[in-house]
C-alpha positions, 0 to 999 in steps of 0.5 A: 524447475528453478528453486527460489530463495526465500528472499526471492519468493518473498519479493515476488510475493510483495510484488503480486500483492502490491499489484493486486491492490494497486489495481483495486484501488484504482479501480475503486478511484476510477469508479468513485470518479465516474459516480461523480462526474457522469451520474446524474444527481438531484439538484441540491442534494446527494442521492442516499444511495450515493451517500451510502456507497461513499461511506462504504468505499471510504474506509476500504480505500483507506484500509487498501492504501495503508496495506499497500504502504506497509507492503512496500515499507515492510522488511522481511525476516532475512533483512540484516540490521547494519552492524555499526559494533566496529565503529564503536571501538574508534575514538571520536577525536584524533589526537 
């Protein structure tokens, strides 16, 4: 059995969570589009059930989008900051 480093495990976890959240978000988008396009609505008004459905789906989709972007942008604890201390000792202008 292969042992993975913590960086490899974190990368795999990010990938798995990202894929799951992406499929969930795509599912929500397709269900909403289906409800808008193919379900017959009363003329002039929106069905009360659909109004409540959209009230519920909007924060869920926003939350999933925020989580997904946070996971993809976020750093792991193993990420090392760039070390610029060597450049601090160099003069800015050459004589």
